[in-house]
VMD Tcl script that draws the C-alpha trace (Angstrom):
set ca {
  {-31.20 39.00 -13.61}
  {-29.67 40.82 -10.66}
  {-25.89 40.37 -10.74}
  {-25.66 40.38 -6.93}
  {-26.62 37.33 -4.92}
  {-24.83 37.54 -1.59}
  {-25.01 39.75 1.46}
  {-22.12 42.19 0.97}
  {-22.87 42.69 -2.70}
  {-26.49 43.43 -1.89}
  {-25.31 45.89 0.76}
  {-23.24 47.70 -1.86}
  {-26.27 47.91 -4.14}
  {-28.32 49.38 -1.30}
  {-25.64 52.03 -0.75}
  {-25.49 52.82 -4.48}
  {-29.28 53.10 -4.62}
  {-29.23 55.58 -1.72}
  {-26.42 57.46 -3.43}
  {-28.47 57.77 -6.62}
  {-31.44 59.04 -4.60}
  {-29.26 61.82 -3.19}
  {-27.97 62.84 -6.63}
  {-31.58 62.98 -7.83}
  {-32.61 65.13 -4.84}
  {-29.62 67.40 -5.36}
  {-30.72 68.17 -8.90}
  {-34.20 69.10 -7.74}
  {-32.85 71.38 -5.00}
  {-30.51 73.07 -7.48}
  {-33.43 73.75 -9.83}
  {-35.45 75.27 -7.02}
  {-32.45 77.29 -5.88}
  {-31.97 78.93 -9.29}
  {-35.67 79.80 -9.47}
  {-35.62 81.29 -5.98}
  {-32.53 83.36 -6.81}
  {-34.05 84.72 -9.99}
  {-37.33 85.57 -8.23}
  {-35.45 87.15 -5.33}
  {-36.81 84.68 -2.77}
  {-33.79 85.08 -0.54}
  {-34.94 83.00 2.42}
  {-35.91 80.03 0.27}
  {-32.68 80.36 -1.71}
  {-30.61 80.18 1.48}
  {-32.58 77.08 2.53}
  {-31.75 75.54 -0.86}
  {-28.05 76.25 -0.31}
  {-28.11 74.58 3.10}
  {-29.98 71.55 1.83}
  {-27.70 71.12 -1.17}
  {-24.61 71.37 1.03}
  {-26.03 68.71 3.36}
  {-26.86 66.43 0.42}
  {-23.37 66.80 -1.00}
  {-21.89 65.78 2.35}
  {-24.19 62.75 2.48}
  {-23.20 61.81 -1.08}
  {-19.50 62.01 -0.17}
  {-20.04 59.77 2.87}
  {-21.90 57.18 0.79}
  {-19.26 57.37 -1.94}
  {-16.55 56.46 0.58}
  {-18.66 53.63 2.00}
  {-19.23 52.22 -1.48}
  {-15.53 52.39 -2.28}
  {-14.67 50.74 1.03}
  {-17.10 47.84 0.68}
  {-16.06 47.13 -2.92}
  {-12.37 46.99 -1.99}
  {-12.59 45.46 1.50}
  {-14.72 42.54 0.40}
  {-13.10 42.19 -3.03}
  {-16.47 42.41 -4.69}
  {-16.82 42.21 -8.47}
  {-13.13 42.78 -9.26}
  {-13.85 42.67 -13.01}
  {-16.48 45.41 -12.68}
  {-15.20 47.38 -9.71}
  {-13.21 49.93 -11.71}
  {-16.19 50.81 -13.89}
  {-18.54 51.05 -10.91}
  {-16.16 53.34 -9.02}
  {-15.77 55.50 -12.12}
  {-19.56 55.71 -12.41}
  {-19.87 56.81 -8.77}
  {-17.15 59.41 -9.33}
  {-18.88 60.86 -12.40}
  {-22.24 61.02 -10.62}
  {-20.61 62.69 -7.63}
  {-19.20 65.23 -10.08}
  {-22.75 66.19 -11.06}
  {-23.61 66.86 -7.43}
  {-20.43 68.89 -6.99}
  {-21.26 70.98 -10.06}
  {-24.77 71.68 -8.75}
  {-23.43 72.81 -5.40}
  {-20.61 74.85 -6.93}
  {-22.96 76.63 -9.33}
  {-25.58 77.47 -6.72}
  {-22.99 78.71 -4.24}
  {-21.51 80.95 -6.93}
  {-24.88 82.66 -7.22}
  {-24.63 83.38 -3.49}
  {-20.99 84.52 -3.59}
  {-20.94 86.60 -6.77}
  {-24.59 87.78 -6.72}
  {-24.88 88.14 -10.51}
  {-27.27 90.69 -11.91}
  {-29.55 88.81 -14.26}
  {-32.01 91.00 -16.21}
  {-35.62 89.96 -15.71}
  {-35.97 89.37 -19.46}
  {-33.52 86.46 -19.10}
  {-35.31 84.81 -16.18}
  {-37.45 82.44 -18.22}
  {-34.53 81.37 -20.39}
  {-32.34 80.70 -17.37}
  {-35.10 78.75 -15.64}
  {-35.76 76.72 -18.78}
  {-32.04 75.98 -19.18}
  {-31.86 74.81 -15.58}
  {-34.92 72.60 -16.00}
  {-33.52 70.99 -19.16}
  {-30.16 70.32 -17.52}
  {-31.78 68.75 -14.47}
  {-34.02 66.68 -16.75}
  {-30.81 65.24 -18.21}
  {-29.70 64.31 -14.70}
  {-33.12 62.85 -13.85}
  {-32.92 60.72 -17.01}
  {-29.50 59.30 -16.25}
  {-30.46 58.11 -12.75}
  {-32.80 55.27 -13.88}
  {-30.20 54.26 -16.46}
  {-27.63 53.91 -13.68}
  {-30.07 51.81 -11.65}
  {-30.79 49.63 -14.68}
  {-27.10 48.82 -15.12}
  {-27.18 46.66 -11.99}
  {-30.45 44.85 -12.73}
  {-31.19 44.99 -16.45}
  {-28.14 46.21 -18.42}
  {-29.85 45.49 -21.74}
  {-32.26 48.37 -21.02}
  {-29.55 50.97 -20.38}
  {-29.25 52.06 -24.02}
  {-32.96 52.80 -24.22}
  {-32.92 54.78 -20.97}
  {-29.94 56.99 -21.79}
  {-31.50 58.15 -25.07}
  {-33.31 60.97 -23.27}
  {-30.08 62.19 -21.69}
  {-28.62 63.00 -25.09}
  {-31.80 64.74 -26.20}
  {-31.82 66.98 -23.13}
  {-28.09 67.67 -23.35}
  {-28.49 68.76 -26.98}
  {-31.42 71.02 -26.07}
  {-29.38 72.53 -23.23}
  {-26.50 73.30 -25.60}
  {-28.81 75.03 -28.06}
  {-30.57 77.10 -25.42}
  {-27.29 78.06 -23.72}
  {-25.92 79.27 -27.06}
  {-29.12 81.25 -27.66}
  {-28.81 82.91 -24.24}
  {-25.20 83.87 -24.88}
  {-26.07 85.31 -28.29}
  {-28.92 87.28 -26.77}
  {-26.63 88.70 -24.09}
  {-23.89 89.76 -26.50}
  {-25.98 90.78 -29.51}
  {-29.55 91.62 -28.52}
  {-29.36 93.35 -25.14}
  {-28.03 96.88 -25.68}
  {-29.09 97.77 -22.14}
  {-26.11 95.80 -20.85}
  {-23.29 98.24 -21.55}
  {-20.36 96.76 -19.67}
  {-18.52 93.83 -21.21}
  {-17.81 92.46 -17.73}
  {-21.55 92.08 -17.13}
  {-21.92 90.17 -20.38}
  {-19.04 87.89 -19.38}
  {-20.65 87.33 -16.00}
  {-23.91 86.22 -17.58}
  {-22.06 83.93 -19.97}
  {-20.17 82.45 -17.00}
  {-23.33 81.53 -15.13}
  {-25.00 80.18 -18.25}
  {-21.96 77.99 -18.85}
  {-21.94 76.63 -15.31}
  {-25.59 75.60 -15.50}
  {-24.99 74.06 -18.92}
  {-22.13 71.98 -17.50}
  {-24.60 70.00 -15.41}
  {-26.11 68.47 -18.54}
  {-22.58 67.83 -19.83}
  {-21.95 65.84 -16.66}
  {-25.10 63.81 -17.25}
  {-23.92 63.11 -20.81}
  {-20.54 61.90 -19.49}
  {-22.36 59.47 -17.19}
  {-24.53 58.29 -20.09}
  {-21.43 57.68 -22.22}
  {-19.85 55.66 -19.43}
  {-23.02 53.65 -18.81}
  {-23.28 52.82 -22.49}
  {-19.84 51.23 -22.46}
  {-20.41 49.53 -19.11}
  {-23.68 48.00 -20.30}
  {-22.06 46.63 -23.45}
  {-19.37 44.95 -21.32}
  {-22.03 43.30 -19.16}
  {-24.13 42.05 -22.06}
  {-21.29 40.52 -24.06}
}
mol new
graphics top color blue
foreach p $ca { graphics top sphere $p radius 0.5 }
foreach p [lrange $ca 0 end-1] q [lrange $ca 1 end] { graphics top cylinder $p $q radius 0.2 }
display resetview
């Protein structure tokens, strides 16, 4: 049963739902941005940067509105801290997506073509983790008993991302003699790590949701 039954509470749920939509969109734009960078589609990549920046701003505005309505109307005082923490962690995913994509633009890393498919696959897996955590967050407000089932995929994707990221790093340091300079190897490891951190963020949200759902079902 929906835990919200009056006007202001329903308004807060509408805001949270819109916020989750933006996080979901941000992940998709990040995935497209990485692909466009690797394939040297500069114009599309720049469009991705602009869109992601706009989405991050929208997410920040909604985050403040959610915080304001929860405090101003003293809604759900027993749950408010957990909900605000959830919003903060989700916002952190968006921030990581924007930060990572903008670093591609600022530092212009040289990524050998032989790594393209691995980097694209890593990005796709990490964003799949994000896409899996969104319905779990929605379920918390309407059907908390289903949260555990929904977050299962997040852990699977996060584990796959860890394994692939490690494989990429090993390939860079051990199997690519064409990369002579250690600084170039470090640069590739740095960008691999920053993509990988997106799935780590999704896992943090899943961990939080797991605890939150248990509290609501007790």
